[in-house]
A tleap script that builds the chain and sets N, CA, C and O, in Angstrom:
source leaprc.protein.ff14SB
mol = sequence {
  NMET SER PHE ARG ALA LEU LEU GLY ALA LEU
  VAL VAL SER THR VAL PHE THR ILE PRO ALA
  PHE ALA GLU GLY ALA PHE GLN ALA PRO PRO
  GLY ALA VAL GLU ARG LEU GLN TRP ASN ALA
  ILE THR VAL THR ALA ARG GLN PHE LYS PRO
  MET HIE ASP LEU ALA VAL SER LEU GLY TRP
  TYR PRO ALA VAL ASP GLN LYS ASN PHE ALA
  VAL PHE VAL SER PRO ASN GLY ASN LEU PHE
  GLU ILE TYR GLY PRO GLY SER PRO ARG TYR
  ALA TRP GLN GLU CGLY
}
set mol.1.N position { 0.850 -1.169 0.000 }
set mol.1.CA position { 0.000 0.000 0.000 }
set mol.1.C position { 0.898 1.235 0.000 }
set mol.1.O position { 1.919 1.269 0.686 }
set mol.2.N position { 0.521 2.220 -0.753 }
set mol.2.CA position { 1.356 3.412 -0.884 }
set mol.2.C position { 1.206 4.336 0.318 }
set mol.2.O position { 0.233 4.266 1.069 }
set mol.3.N position { 2.188 5.190 0.473 }
set mol.3.CA position { 2.162 6.181 1.545 }
set mol.3.C position { 0.936 7.086 1.419 }
set mol.3.O position { 0.302 7.419 2.420 }
set mol.4.N position { 0.607 7.480 0.197 }
set mol.4.CA position { -0.549 8.354 -0.042 }
set mol.4.C position { -1.847 7.669 0.390 }
set mol.4.O position { -2.720 8.313 0.972 }
set mol.5.N position { -1.979 6.375 0.112 }
set mol.5.CA position { -3.178 5.637 0.516 }
set mol.5.C position { -3.268 5.543 2.033 }
set mol.5.O position { -4.345 5.701 2.608 }
set mol.6.N position { -2.122 5.284 2.688 }
set mol.6.CA position { -2.118 5.226 4.149 }
set mol.6.C position { -2.470 6.573 4.763 }
set mol.6.O position { -3.234 6.648 5.725 }
set mol.7.N position { -1.912 7.627 4.203 }
set mol.7.CA position { -2.214 8.963 4.700 }
set mol.7.C position { -3.693 9.283 4.518 }
set mol.7.O position { -4.320 9.853 5.411 }
set mol.8.N position { -4.252 8.918 3.364 }
set mol.8.CA position { -5.677 9.141 3.123 }
set mol.8.C position { -6.543 8.382 4.106 }
set mol.8.O position { -7.520 8.924 4.622 }
set mol.9.N position { -6.196 7.132 4.371 }
set mol.9.CA position { -6.957 6.328 5.328 }
set mol.9.C position { -6.876 6.919 6.724 }
set mol.9.O position { -7.863 6.923 7.461 }
set mol.10.N position { -5.703 7.417 7.089 }
set mol.10.CA position { -5.536 8.044 8.397 }
set mol.10.C position { -6.407 9.288 8.529 }
set mol.10.O position { -7.070 9.476 9.549 }
set mol.11.N position { -6.408 10.126 7.517 }
set mol.11.CA position { -7.202 11.353 7.556 }
set mol.11.C position { -8.699 11.020 7.606 }
set mol.11.O position { -9.441 11.629 8.377 }
set mol.12.N position { -9.138 10.068 6.798 }
set mol.12.CA position { -10.561 9.695 6.787 }
set mol.12.C position { -10.982 9.152 8.144 }
set mol.12.O position { -12.040 9.518 8.655 }
set mol.13.N position { -10.161 8.280 8.735 }
set mol.13.CA position { -10.530 7.701 10.027 }
set mol.13.C position { -10.528 8.744 11.138 }
set mol.13.O position { -11.222 8.579 12.141 }
set mol.14.N position { -9.764 9.803 10.971 }
set mol.14.CA position { -9.714 10.858 11.979 }
set mol.14.C position { -10.877 11.828 11.817 }
set mol.14.O position { -11.435 12.290 12.812 }
set mol.15.N position { -11.249 12.143 10.586 }
set mol.15.CA position { -12.281 13.136 10.324 }
set mol.15.C position { -13.675 12.608 10.633 }
set mol.15.O position { -14.505 13.328 11.188 }
set mol.16.N position { -13.937 11.347 10.275 }
set mol.16.CA position { -15.273 10.788 10.475 }
set mol.16.C position { -15.384 10.185 11.858 }
set mol.16.O position { -14.906 9.078 12.105 }
set mol.17.N position { -16.008 10.909 12.748 }
set mol.17.CA position { -16.190 10.452 14.116 }
set mol.17.C position { -17.681 10.266 14.391 }
set mol.17.O position { -18.522 10.595 13.555 }
set mol.18.N position { -17.992 9.740 15.560 }
set mol.18.CA position { -19.387 9.532 15.944 }
set mol.18.C position { -20.036 10.887 16.179 }
set mol.18.O position { -19.493 11.706 16.921 }
set mol.19.N position { -21.212 11.146 15.552 }
set mol.19.CA position { -21.894 12.417 15.766 }
set mol.19.C position { -22.246 12.614 17.236 }
set mol.19.O position { -22.476 11.645 17.959 }
set mol.20.N position { -22.287 13.855 17.672 }
set mol.20.CA position { -22.550 14.173 19.077 }
set mol.20.C position { -23.877 13.586 19.549 }
set mol.20.O position { -23.973 13.139 20.692 }
set mol.21.N position { -24.906 13.577 18.694 }
set mol.21.CA position { -26.208 13.063 19.120 }
set mol.21.C position { -26.190 11.550 19.344 }
set mol.21.O position { -27.066 11.028 20.034 }
set mol.22.N position { -25.227 10.844 18.786 }
set mol.22.CA position { -25.179 9.393 18.927 }
set mol.22.C position { -24.229 8.931 20.022 }
set mol.22.O position { -24.199 7.743 20.343 }
set mol.23.N position { -23.463 9.827 20.597 }
set mol.23.CA position { -22.459 9.424 21.571 }
set mol.23.C position { -23.058 8.754 22.793 }
set mol.23.O position { -22.481 7.798 23.310 }
set mol.24.N position { -24.191 9.227 23.262 }
set mol.24.CA position { -24.806 8.640 24.450 }
set mol.24.C position { -25.828 7.575 24.131 }
set mol.24.O position { -26.463 7.047 25.044 }
set mol.25.N position { -26.011 7.239 22.860 }
set mol.25.CA position { -27.058 6.300 22.458 }
set mol.25.C position { -26.742 4.863 22.864 }
set mol.25.O position { -27.662 4.092 23.140 }
set mol.26.N position { -25.483 4.492 22.906 }
set mol.26.CA position { -25.105 3.120 23.221 }
set mol.26.C position { -24.288 3.114 24.503 }
set mol.26.O position { -23.129 3.527 24.508 }
set mol.27.N position { -24.881 2.653 25.570 }
set mol.27.CA position { -24.197 2.630 26.860 }
set mol.27.C position { -23.686 1.225 27.149 }
set mol.27.O position { -24.454 0.263 27.139 }
set mol.28.N position { -22.408 1.113 27.403 }
set mol.28.CA position { -21.820 -0.175 27.770 }
set mol.28.C position { -22.031 -0.406 29.255 }
set mol.28.O position { -22.096 0.553 30.025 }
set mol.29.N position { -22.140 -1.659 29.670 }
set mol.29.CA position { -22.279 -1.937 31.103 }
set mol.29.C position { -21.036 -1.492 31.856 }
set mol.29.O position { -19.957 -1.427 31.267 }
set mol.30.N position { -21.157 -1.183 33.146 }
set mol.30.CA position { -19.994 -0.745 33.929 }
set mol.30.C position { -18.854 -1.758 33.851 }
set mol.30.O position { -19.070 -2.963 33.978 }
set mol.31.N position { -17.656 -1.262 33.643 }
set mol.31.CA position { -16.471 -2.113 33.570 }
set mol.31.C position { -16.225 -2.747 32.211 }
set mol.31.O position { -15.227 -3.447 32.039 }
set mol.32.N position { -17.101 -2.524 31.244 }
set mol.32.CA position { -16.928 -3.112 29.915 }
set mol.32.C position { -15.992 -2.252 29.082 }
set mol.32.O position { -15.899 -1.042 29.286 }
set mol.33.N position { -15.307 -2.878 28.152 }
set mol.33.CA position { -14.456 -2.154 27.214 }
set mol.33.C position { -15.359 -1.549 26.147 }
set mol.33.O position { -16.079 -2.273 25.460 }
set mol.34.N position { -15.327 -0.230 26.003 }
set mol.34.CA position { -16.176 0.438 25.026 }
set mol.34.C position { -15.518 0.515 23.655 }
set mol.34.O position { -16.199 0.390 22.637 }
set mol.35.N position { -14.222 0.715 23.614 }
set mol.35.CA position { -13.527 0.824 22.337 }
set mol.35.C position { -12.062 0.484 22.546 }
set mol.35.O position { -11.423 0.937 23.496 }
set mol.36.N position { -11.563 -0.311 21.652 }
set mol.36.CA position { -10.148 -0.653 21.678 }
set mol.36.C position { -9.683 -0.647 20.239 }
set mol.36.O position { -10.076 -1.505 19.448 }
set mol.37.N position { -8.852 0.310 19.901 }
set mol.37.CA position { -8.406 0.432 18.518 }
set mol.37.C position { -6.929 0.764 18.496 }
set mol.37.O position { -6.423 1.514 19.331 }
set mol.38.N position { -6.250 0.184 17.517 }
set mol.38.CA position { -4.818 0.374 17.377 }
set mol.38.C position { -4.493 0.431 15.896 }
set mol.38.O position { -5.029 -0.355 15.115 }
set mol.39.N position { -3.633 1.340 15.504 }
set mol.39.CA position { -3.191 1.482 14.123 }
set mol.39.C position { -1.679 1.637 14.126 }
set mol.39.O position { -1.102 2.217 15.046 }
set mol.40.N position { -1.044 1.111 13.083 }
set mol.40.CA position { 0.405 1.254 12.964 }
set mol.40.C position { 0.785 1.269 11.492 }
set mol.40.O position { 0.135 0.636 10.660 }
set mol.41.N position { 1.840 1.995 11.188 }
set mol.41.CA position { 2.372 2.016 9.830 }
set mol.41.C position { 3.890 1.927 9.893 }
set mol.41.O position { 4.516 2.333 10.873 }
set mol.42.N position { 4.461 1.393 8.834 }
set mol.42.CA position { 5.909 1.359 8.670 }
set mol.42.C position { 6.256 2.342 7.564 }
set mol.42.O position { 5.681 2.282 6.477 }
set mol.43.N position { 7.181 3.238 7.829 }
set mol.43.CA position { 7.531 4.282 6.870 }
set mol.43.C position { 9.040 4.290 6.628 }
set mol.43.O position { 9.810 3.695 7.382 }
set mol.44.N position { 9.437 4.969 5.571 }
set mol.44.CA position { 10.861 5.145 5.287 }
set mol.44.C position { 11.401 6.275 6.167 }
set mol.44.O position { 10.641 6.976 6.835 }
set mol.45.N position { 12.717 6.436 6.154 }
set mol.45.CA position { 13.333 7.512 6.937 }
set mol.45.C position { 12.809 8.875 6.477 }
set mol.45.O position { 12.595 9.772 7.293 }
set mol.46.N position { 12.606 9.022 5.183 }
set mol.46.CA position { 12.117 10.295 4.643 }
set mol.46.C position { 10.659 10.568 5.037 }
set mol.46.O position { 10.267 11.726 5.174 }
set mol.47.N position { 9.862 9.525 5.218 }
set mol.47.CA position { 8.450 9.682 5.558 }
set mol.47.C position { 8.202 9.837 7.049 }
set mol.47.O position { 7.134 10.303 7.446 }
set mol.48.N position { 9.168 9.457 7.888 }
set mol.48.CA position { 8.927 9.436 9.334 }
set mol.48.C position { 8.575 10.811 9.896 }
set mol.48.O position { 7.560 10.953 10.578 }
set mol.49.N position { 9.391 11.818 9.623 }
set mol.49.CA position { 9.138 13.151 10.195 }
set mol.49.C position { 7.796 13.734 9.748 }
set mol.49.O position { 7.071 14.260 10.592 }
set mol.50.N position { 7.421 13.667 8.449 }
set mol.50.CA position { 6.105 14.193 8.069 }
set mol.50.C position { 4.946 13.470 8.760 }
set mol.50.O position { 3.964 14.108 9.139 }
set mol.51.N position { 5.048 12.141 8.929 }
set mol.51.CA position { 3.977 11.418 9.619 }
set mol.51.C position { 3.950 11.786 11.094 }
set mol.51.O position { 2.879 11.931 11.684 }
set mol.52.N position { 5.117 11.936 11.683 }
set mol.52.CA position { 5.218 12.355 13.084 }
set mol.52.C position { 4.594 13.739 13.258 }
set mol.52.O position { 3.811 13.961 14.182 }
set mol.53.N position { 4.946 14.666 12.365 }
set mol.53.CA position { 4.413 16.025 12.438 }
set mol.53.C position { 2.902 16.049 12.219 }
set mol.53.O position { 2.204 16.852 12.838 }
set mol.54.N position { 2.387 15.178 11.345 }
set mol.54.CA position { 0.948 15.101 11.119 }
set mol.54.C position { 0.230 14.662 12.396 }
set mol.54.O position { -0.787 15.245 12.771 }
set mol.55.N position { 0.753 13.648 13.052 }
set mol.55.CA position { 0.132 13.174 14.289 }
set mol.55.C position { 0.124 14.273 15.350 }
set mol.55.O position { -0.874 14.449 16.049 }
set mol.56.N position { 1.215 15.004 15.475 }
set mol.56.CA position { 1.282 16.112 16.443 }
set mol.56.C position { 0.273 17.195 16.079 }
set mol.56.O position { -0.397 17.742 16.955 }
set mol.57.N position { 0.162 17.510 14.772 }
set mol.57.CA position { -0.764 18.569 14.348 }
set mol.57.C position { -2.219 18.184 14.571 }
set mol.57.O position { -3.081 19.056 14.685 }
set mol.58.N position { -2.503 16.875 14.634 }
set mol.58.CA position { -3.864 16.425 14.910 }
set mol.58.C position { -4.195 16.458 16.397 }
set mol.58.O position { -5.315 16.144 16.801 }
set mol.59.N position { -3.218 16.838 17.201 }
set mol.59.CA position { -3.452 16.948 18.638 }
set mol.59.C position { -3.233 15.645 19.387 }
set mol.59.O position { -3.699 15.498 20.517 }
set mol.60.N position { -2.530 14.695 18.776 }
set mol.60.CA position { -2.270 13.421 19.425 }
set mol.60.C position { -1.059 13.551 20.336 }
set mol.60.O position { -0.090 14.228 19.990 }
set mol.61.N position { -1.107 12.909 21.497 }
set mol.61.CA position { -0.049 12.983 22.492 }
set mol.61.C position { 1.000 11.893 22.230 }
set mol.61.O position { 0.644 10.722 22.103 }
set mol.62.N position { 2.286 12.262 22.147 }
set mol.62.CA position { 3.323 11.243 21.943 }
set mol.62.C position { 3.646 10.504 23.245 }
set mol.62.O position { 4.367 11.027 24.095 }
set mol.63.N position { 3.118 9.301 23.398 }
set mol.63.CA position { 3.377 8.500 24.589 }
set mol.63.C position { 4.794 7.925 24.556 }
set mol.63.O position { 5.445 7.816 25.595 }
set mol.64.N position { 5.268 7.560 23.365 }
set mol.64.CA position { 6.643 7.102 23.153 }
set mol.64.C position { 7.172 7.889 21.964 }
set mol.64.O position { 6.553 7.907 20.899 }
set mol.65.N position { 8.306 8.535 22.144 }
set mol.65.CA position { 8.857 9.352 21.063 }
set mol.65.C position { 10.364 9.114 20.995 }
set mol.65.O position { 11.145 9.777 21.678 }
set mol.66.N position { 10.752 8.154 20.156 }
set mol.66.CA position { 12.148 7.799 19.993 }
set mol.66.C position { 12.560 8.034 18.549 }
set mol.66.O position { 11.729 8.336 17.693 }
set mol.67.N position { 13.848 7.893 18.291 }
set mol.67.CA position { 14.327 8.033 16.919 }
set mol.67.C position { 13.725 6.918 16.067 }
set mol.67.O position { 13.928 5.739 16.355 }
set mol.68.N position { 12.991 7.283 15.029 }
set mol.68.CA position { 12.366 6.369 14.081 }
set mol.68.C position { 11.306 5.447 14.684 }
set mol.68.O position { 10.981 4.419 14.090 }
set mol.69.N position { 10.765 5.794 15.843 }
set mol.69.CA position { 9.656 5.032 16.425 }
set mol.69.C position { 8.855 5.961 17.332 }
set mol.69.O position { 9.419 6.665 18.171 }
set mol.70.N position { 7.549 5.955 17.157 }
set mol.70.CA position { 6.701 6.785 18.004 }
set mol.70.C position { 5.348 6.110 18.201 }
set mol.70.O position { 4.840 5.430 17.309 }
set mol.71.N position { 4.778 6.311 19.382 }
set mol.71.CA position { 3.425 5.851 19.685 }
set mol.71.C position { 2.650 7.072 20.129 }
set mol.71.O position { 3.027 7.746 21.088 }
set mol.72.N position { 1.555 7.357 19.423 }
set mol.72.CA position { 0.706 8.494 19.752 }
set mol.72.C position { -0.617 8.007 20.312 }
set mol.72.O position { -1.106 6.938 19.944 }
set mol.73.N position { -1.192 8.801 21.204 }
set mol.73.CA position { -2.506 8.516 21.765 }
set mol.73.C position { -3.427 9.644 21.340 }
set mol.73.O position { -3.147 10.817 21.586 }
set mol.74.N position { -4.530 9.278 20.698 }
set mol.74.CA position { -5.500 10.288 20.257 }
set mol.74.C position { -6.363 10.710 21.445 }
set mol.74.O position { -6.349 10.038 22.476 }
set mol.75.N position { -7.108 11.802 21.324 }
set mol.75.CA position { -7.945 12.257 22.432 }
set mol.75.C position { -8.959 11.207 22.913 }
set mol.75.O position { -9.341 11.218 24.083 }
set mol.76.N position { -9.399 10.301 22.026 }
set mol.76.CA position { -10.351 9.278 22.463 }
set mol.76.C position { -9.656 7.994 22.920 }
set mol.76.O position { -10.329 7.007 23.220 }
set mol.77.N position { -8.327 7.990 22.977 }
set mol.77.CA position { -7.590 6.858 23.515 }
set mol.77.C position { -7.054 5.876 22.500 }
set mol.77.O position { -6.390 4.914 22.887 }
set mol.78.N position { -7.309 6.070 21.225 }
set mol.78.CA position { -6.775 5.178 20.199 }
set mol.78.C position { -5.263 5.330 20.102 }
set mol.78.O position { -4.725 6.410 20.347 }
set mol.79.N position { -4.587 4.257 19.747 }
set mol.79.CA position { -3.136 4.274 19.598 }
set mol.79.C position { -2.756 4.301 18.128 }
set mol.79.O position { -3.401 3.665 17.294 }
set mol.80.N position { -1.705 5.043 17.823 }
set mol.80.CA position { -1.171 5.119 16.467 }
set mol.80.C position { 0.343 5.017 16.566 }
set mol.80.O position { 0.989 5.873 17.171 }
set mol.81.N position { 0.912 3.966 15.971 }
set mol.81.CA position { 2.348 3.731 16.041 }
set mol.81.C position { 2.976 3.986 14.680 }
set mol.81.O position { 2.434 3.594 13.647 }
set mol.82.N position { 4.127 4.648 14.696 }
set mol.82.CA position { 4.884 4.905 13.475 }
set mol.82.C position { 6.224 4.187 13.611 }
set mol.82.O position { 7.001 4.465 14.525 }
set mol.83.N position { 6.486 3.255 12.683 }
set mol.83.CA position { 7.716 2.486 12.669 }
set mol.83.C position { 8.591 2.956 11.522 }
set mol.83.O position { 8.214 2.830 10.357 }
set mol.84.N position { 9.766 3.502 11.846 }
set mol.84.CA position { 10.729 3.905 10.842 }
set mol.84.C position { 11.868 2.900 10.777 }
set mol.84.O position { 11.830 1.886 11.474 }
set mol.85.N position { 12.881 3.158 9.953 }
set mol.85.CA position { 14.023 2.242 9.834 }
set mol.85.C position { 14.722 2.033 11.179 }
set mol.85.O position { 14.968 2.989 11.914 }
set mol.86.N position { 15.033 0.790 11.488 }
set mol.86.CA position { 15.731 0.481 12.729 }
set mol.86.C position { 14.842 0.412 13.948 }
set mol.86.O position { 15.344 0.209 15.054 }
set mol.87.N position { 13.548 0.573 13.791 }
set mol.87.CA position { 12.638 0.494 14.934 }
set mol.87.C position { 12.373 -0.965 15.279 }
set mol.87.O position { 12.716 -1.854 14.500 }
set mol.88.N position { 11.762 -1.227 16.441 }
set mol.88.CA position { 11.496 -2.619 16.828 }
set mol.88.C position { 10.651 -3.339 15.780 }
set mol.88.O position { 9.776 -2.730 15.165 }
set mol.89.N position { 10.908 -4.636 15.573 }
set mol.89.CA position { 10.140 -5.445 14.623 }
set mol.89.C position { 9.153 -6.327 15.396 }
set mol.89.O position { 9.490 -6.896 16.434 }
set mol.90.N position { 7.956 -6.426 14.880 }
set mol.90.CA position { 6.933 -7.275 15.457 }
set mol.90.C position { 6.378 -8.202 14.382 }
set mol.90.O position { 6.495 -7.912 13.192 }
set mol.91.N position { 5.775 -9.310 14.792 }
set mol.91.CA position { 5.279 -10.306 13.836 }
set mol.91.C position { 4.287 -9.738 12.849 }
set mol.91.O position { 4.257 -10.168 11.696 }
set mol.92.N position { 3.470 -8.780 13.266 }
set mol.92.CA position { 2.464 -8.223 12.349 }
set mol.92.C position { 3.109 -7.537 11.160 }
set mol.92.O position { 2.473 -7.402 10.115 }
set mol.93.N position { 4.343 -7.103 11.288 }
set mol.93.CA position { 5.028 -6.427 10.195 }
set mol.93.C position { 5.532 -7.401 9.126 }
set mol.93.O position { 5.857 -6.989 8.012 }
set mol.94.N position { 5.593 -8.661 9.456 }
set mol.94.CA position { 6.160 -9.642 8.543 }
set mol.94.C position { 5.121 -10.311 7.641 }
set mol.94.O position { 5.492 -11.088 6.761 }
set mol.95.N position { 3.859 -10.035 7.832 }
set mol.95.CA position { 2.950 -10.667 6.912 }
set mol.95.C position { 1.589 -10.829 7.353 }
set mol.95.O position { 0.760 -11.361 6.615 }
savepdb mol mol.pdb
quit
């Protein structure tokens, strides 16, 4: 998948949120997990800084901010990980 497609998917998923009138429509029982979402991308060295800057400009908090690896937390608690060259490898990246 191209960088442009990933960027487009990221922007679409960020822009389209639950409307305010629907937020209270579905109540989870006490102690239940309401939402658990995680996103990650692998980028080149040249793409890392622009993706990092995009996440910061969206108001996401950098929970982990290392050279070529970052984990951001969005205001609703979703995680977004950016993997650059030399960052930790995980099984999901292999296939």
